[in-house]
C-alpha positions as CSV (number, residue, x, y, z in Angstrom):
1,M,-64.5,155.2,94.3
2,K,-62.1,154.9,97.2
3,L,-65.0,154.1,99.5
4,L,-66.2,151.3,97.3
5,R,-62.7,149.7,97.1
6,T,-62.4,150.0,100.9
7,L,-65.7,148.3,101.4
8,L,-64.8,145.5,99.1
9,L,-61.6,145.0,101.0
10,I,-63.5,144.9,104.3
11,L,-65.8,142.3,102.8
12,A,-62.9,140.2,101.6
13,V,-61.4,140.2,105.1
14,V,-64.7,139.4,106.7
15,S,-65.4,136.6,104.2
16,A,-62.0,135.1,104.8
17,S,-62.5,135.2,108.6
18,A,-65.9,133.6,108.3
19,S,-64.5,130.8,106.2
20,A,-62.0,130.0,108.9
21,A,-64.7,130.2,111.6
22,T,-66.9,127.3,112.7
23,I,-69.5,126.5,110.1
24,S,-73.0,127.3,111.4
25,T,-75.7,124.5,111.4
26,N,-78.5,126.9,112.3
27,L,-80.8,127.1,109.4
28,P,-80.7,130.5,107.7
29,D,-83.5,133.0,106.9
30,P,-83.9,134.0,103.3
31,V,-81.7,137.1,103.5
32,R,-78.7,135.3,105.1
33,F,-79.1,132.4,102.7
34,G,-79.0,134.7,99.7
35,A,-76.0,136.5,101.0
36,V,-74.0,133.3,101.6
37,M,-75.0,132.0,98.2
38,E,-73.7,135.1,96.5
39,L,-70.4,134.7,98.5
40,G,-70.2,131.1,97.1
41,D,-69.6,129.5,100.5
42,V,-70.0,125.9,99.5
43,A,-69.0,124.6,103.0
44,Q,-71.7,126.6,104.8
45,V,-74.3,125.7,102.3
46,R,-73.4,122.0,102.6
47,A,-73.7,122.3,106.4
48,W,-77.2,123.8,106.1
49,L,-78.3,121.0,103.7
50,D,-76.8,118.4,106.1
51,A,-78.8,120.1,108.9
52,G,-82.1,119.7,106.9
53,L,-82.3,122.8,104.7
54,D,-84.8,122.2,101.9
55,P,-82.7,122.0,98.6
56,N,-85.4,124.2,97.0
57,F,-85.2,126.8,99.8
58,V,-85.9,130.3,98.4
59,A,-83.7,133.3,99.1
60,D,-85.0,136.9,99.5
61,R,-84.3,137.5,95.9
62,I,-83.6,135.7,92.6
63,G,-85.0,132.4,93.8
64,T,-83.7,129.0,95.0
65,G,-80.1,128.2,95.8
66,L,-79.8,126.5,92.4
67,M,-81.0,129.6,90.6
68,I,-78.6,131.8,92.5
69,A,-75.7,129.4,91.8
70,A,-76.7,129.5,88.1
71,W,-76.9,133.3,88.2
72,T,-73.4,133.5,89.6
73,G,-72.0,130.6,87.5
74,N,-71.0,128.6,90.6
75,I,-70.9,125.0,89.2
76,A,-69.8,123.6,92.5
77,L,-72.9,124.9,94.3
78,M,-75.1,123.8,91.4
79,E,-73.8,120.3,91.7
80,L,-74.4,120.3,95.4
81,F,-78.0,121.4,95.2
82,V,-78.9,119.0,92.4
83,E,-77.2,116.1,94.3
84,R,-79.4,117.0,97.3
85,G,-82.6,117.0,95.2
86,A,-83.0,120.5,93.9
87,D,-85.6,120.8,91.1
88,I,-83.8,121.8,88.0
89,H,-87.1,122.8,86.3
90,R,-88.5,124.8,89.2
91,A,-89.4,128.4,88.4
92,N,-89.4,131.4,90.8
93,A,-92.3,133.8,91.4
94,F,-91.7,135.4,88.0
95,G,-91.6,132.1,86.1
96,E,-87.8,132.0,85.7
97,T,-85.8,128.9,85.9
98,A,-82.2,128.3,86.7
99,L,-81.4,128.1,83.0
100,L,-83.0,131.6,82.4
101,H,-80.8,133.1,85.2
102,A,-77.7,131.5,83.7
103,A,-78.5,132.8,80.2
104,W,-79.3,136.3,81.5
105,R,-75.9,136.5,83.1
106,G,-74.1,134.9,80.2
107,Q,-72.8,132.1,82.4
108,T,-72.1,129.8,79.4
109,E,-70.7,126.9,81.5
110,A,-73.7,127.0,83.8
111,V,-76.0,127.0,80.7
112,K,-74.1,124.0,79.3
113,W,-74.2,122.2,82.7
114,L,-78.0,122.7,83.1
115,L,-78.8,121.6,79.5
116,A,-76.7,118.4,80.0
117,R,-78.9,117.6,83.0
118,G,-82.2,118.0,81.4
119,A,-83.0,121.7,81.5
120,K,-85.2,122.6,78.6
121,A,-84.0,125.1,76.1
122,N,-87.7,125.7,75.0
123,R,-90.8,126.3,77.1
124,E,-94.4,125.4,76.4
125,G,-96.6,128.2,75.0
126,A,-95.8,131.9,75.0
127,E,-93.2,132.1,77.8
128,W,-89.9,134.0,78.2
129,S,-87.1,131.6,77.1
130,A,-83.4,131.4,77.9
131,L,-82.7,132.7,74.4
132,H,-84.9,135.8,75.1
133,Y,-82.8,136.5,78.1
134,A,-79.4,135.8,76.5
135,A,-80.4,138.0,73.4
136,F,-81.6,140.8,75.6
137,A,-78.3,140.9,77.5
138,G,-76.3,140.5,74.3
139,H,-74.6,137.2,75.3
140,G,-73.5,135.8,72.0
141,E,-71.8,132.6,73.3
142,A,-74.7,131.6,75.4
143,S,-77.2,132.3,72.6
144,Q,-75.2,130.2,70.2
145,L,-75.0,127.4,72.7
146,L,-78.8,127.5,73.2
147,L,-79.5,127.5,69.5
148,E,-77.1,124.6,69.0
149,R,-79.1,122.7,71.7
150,G,-82.4,123.3,69.9
151,A,-83.6,126.6,71.3
152,D,-86.5,128.1,69.2
153,L,-85.0,131.0,67.3
154,N,-88.4,132.6,67.0
155,A,-89.7,131.8,70.5
156,R,-92.6,134.1,71.5
157,S,-92.8,135.7,74.9
158,P,-96.1,136.4,76.7
159,N,-96.4,139.7,74.7
160,G,-95.4,138.0,71.5
161,S,-91.9,139.4,71.3
162,T,-89.0,137.3,69.9
163,P,-85.3,137.1,70.8
164,L,-84.5,139.3,67.8
165,M,-86.7,142.0,69.2
166,M,-84.9,141.7,72.6
167,A,-81.6,142.3,70.9
168,I,-83.0,145.2,69.0
169,H,-84.6,146.7,72.1
170,E,-81.2,146.9,73.8
171,G,-79.2,147.9,70.8
172,H,-77.1,144.8,70.5
173,E,-76.2,145.0,66.9
174,E,-73.9,142.0,66.8
175,M,-76.5,139.8,68.5
176,A,-79.2,141.0,66.1
177,S,-77.0,140.4,63.1
178,Y,-76.2,136.9,64.4
179,L,-79.9,136.0,64.9
180,I,-80.8,137.4,61.5
181,K,-78.1,135.2,59.9
182,R,-79.4,132.2,61.7
183,G,-82.8,132.9,60.1
184,A,-84.7,134.8,62.6
185,D,-88.2,135.8,61.4
186,R,-88.2,139.6,60.8
187,K,-91.9,139.8,59.8
188,V,-93.5,138.4,63.0
189,R,-95.5,140.9,65.0
190,N,-95.9,141.1,68.8
191,E,-99.2,141.7,70.5
192,R,-99.0,145.5,69.8
193,G,-98.5,144.8,66.1
194,D,-94.8,145.7,66.0
195,T,-92.2,143.9,63.9
196,A,-88.5,143.7,64.5
197,L,-88.1,146.5,61.9
198,D,-90.7,148.7,63.8
199,W,-88.6,148.3,66.9
200,A,-85.4,149.1,65.2
201,V,-86.9,152.3,63.9
202,K,-88.7,153.2,67.2
203,Y,-85.5,152.8,69.2
204,N,-83.2,154.5,66.6
205,R,-81.2,151.3,65.9
206,T,-80.3,152.5,62.5
207,A,-77.6,150.0,61.7
208,I,-79.9,147.1,62.7
209,A,-82.8,148.6,60.8
210,K,-80.6,148.5,57.6
211,L,-80.0,144.8,58.2
212,I,-83.7,144.1,58.4
213,G,-85.5,146.1,55.8
214,S,-85.2,147.7,52.4
215,A,-85.1,151.5,51.9
216,D,-88.9,151.5,51.2
217,E,-89.6,149.4,54.2
218,L,-87.5,151.7,56.4
219,A,-89.4,154.7,55.1
220,A,-92.7,153.0,55.8
221,A,-91.7,152.0,59.3
222,A,-90.5,155.5,60.0
223,A,-93.7,157.0,58.9
224,Q,-95.7,154.7,61.2
225,A,-93.4,155.2,64.2
226,K,-95.1,156.4,67.3
227,N,-94.3,159.9,68.6
228,A,-94.1,159.0,72.3
229,P,-90.7,157.6,73.3
230,V,-90.7,154.2,74.9
231,P,-88.2,154.0,77.8
232,H,-85.2,151.8,77.4
233,S,-84.6,149.2,80.1
234,Q,-81.3,149.8,81.8
235,W,-79.4,148.8,84.9
236,E,-78.3,151.2,87.6
237,P,-74.7,152.1,87.1
238,D,-72.3,149.3,88.1
239,S,-71.3,151.4,91.1
240,V,-74.8,151.4,92.5
241,E,-75.2,147.7,91.7
242,E,-72.1,146.9,93.6
243,L,-73.1,149.1,96.5
244,L,-76.4,147.4,96.8
245,R,-74.7,144.0,96.9
246,I,-72.2,145.2,99.5
247,R,-75.1,146.5,101.7
248,R,-76.7,143.1,101.7
249,L,-73.5,141.3,102.6
250,L,-72.8,143.8,105.4
251,E,-76.3,143.4,106.7
252,A,-75.9,139.6,106.7
253,R,-72.7,140.0,108.7
254,G,-74.4,142.2,111.2
255,M,-72.2,145.2,110.4
256,S,-73.2,148.9,110.4
257,L,-75.1,150.1,107.4
258,N,-74.9,153.9,108.0
259,V,-72.0,154.6,105.6
260,I,-73.2,152.4,102.8
261,D,-76.7,153.8,103.0
262,Q,-75.4,157.3,102.8
263,R,-73.3,156.4,99.8
264,I,-76.3,154.7,98.0
265,N,-78.7,157.6,98.7
266,A,-76.2,160.2,97.5
267,L,-75.5,158.4,94.3
268,R,-79.2,157.9,93.6
269,A,-79.9,161.5,94.3
270,R,-77.3,162.5,91.8
271,L,-78.7,160.1,89.2
272,A,-82.2,161.5,89.7
273,A,-80.9,165.0,89.1
274,Q,-79.3,163.8,85.9
275,G,-82.4,162.0,84.8
276,G,-80.9,158.6,85.4
277,A,-83.0,155.5,85.9
278,Q,-83.9,154.7,89.5
279,K,-84.1,151.0,90.2
280,R,-83.8,149.3,93.5
281,T,-82.8,145.8,92.4
282,P,-81.9,143.9,89.3
283,V,-85.5,142.8,88.8
284,L,-86.6,143.1,85.2
285,E,-90.3,143.6,84.5
286,I,-92.3,143.6,81.3
287,T,-92.3,147.4,80.9
288,A,-88.5,147.6,80.7
289,R,-88.6,149.0,84.2
290,R,-87.4,147.5,87.5
291,R,-89.2,147.3,90.8
292,A,-89.9,144.8,93.6
293,P,-86.8,145.5,95.8
294,A,-87.1,142.3,97.8
295,Q,-86.8,140.1,94.8
296,Q,-84.4,139.5,91.9
297,G,-86.3,137.8,89.1
298,M,-85.1,139.7,86.0
299,R,-88.5,139.2,84.4
300,L,-88.5,140.8,80.9
301,I,-91.6,142.8,80.1
302,F,-91.5,145.4,77.4
303,R,-93.8,148.4,76.7
């Protein structure tokens, strides 16, 4: 990955130069706003807010500045946006709040900061909760914090799934074990009639299945398992994730995209040949697949 390291070095130099340059007061478009937010440029963001930028301005992906700051764990930017009037409860197009983004990334300090300022650990009705996201990603510390602050251990998503099911779906044995020890309901069924044990058997999570059911229950669940495999939601390899991020930053800086595009296309072609998942952005949808390249909502939707 020599090219990747070189690109990262170039970006570091460009970012350092930009920081030393005069801060722009011209209000950004969504793409530039998102890129600068990911760089964590507090001075530039403050200048934009001083120039009249809406504190709830939405980037080309993820959501508002507060959501991106929570996603990256940038407390300084979170403080700045809230001081300027950002809505801590606001949701993006996929119904995700800043708290859900922080929980998804395991940004424990950001989760703590948001909860201390009124972010709600639970949501009304059947909605994806911060605990769903933390459990799905296997973030034990964030999950523990949310539960200590009153998060519903058996919260139901729009399709009736629980945080325990999220952990099982992704094979997070320690997380599943922790939720079970905390008293997670193993008998609840989602809208398809599946229980946590059904999922453990379906996704071949043998160790987790043994934590949930008896030998007889395991045998019964195995007998009822569906023949058709259900795809397992997964990210593109870290190398592709990083290349996509670098491309956006290069684009925001007005630099050539030829080399980075060639690199991304070559890696994706290799993944396709190997049967790897092809996702354009970290946007999670309810079928455990990713799409919508212009957005980054990480909405969890399971098949």
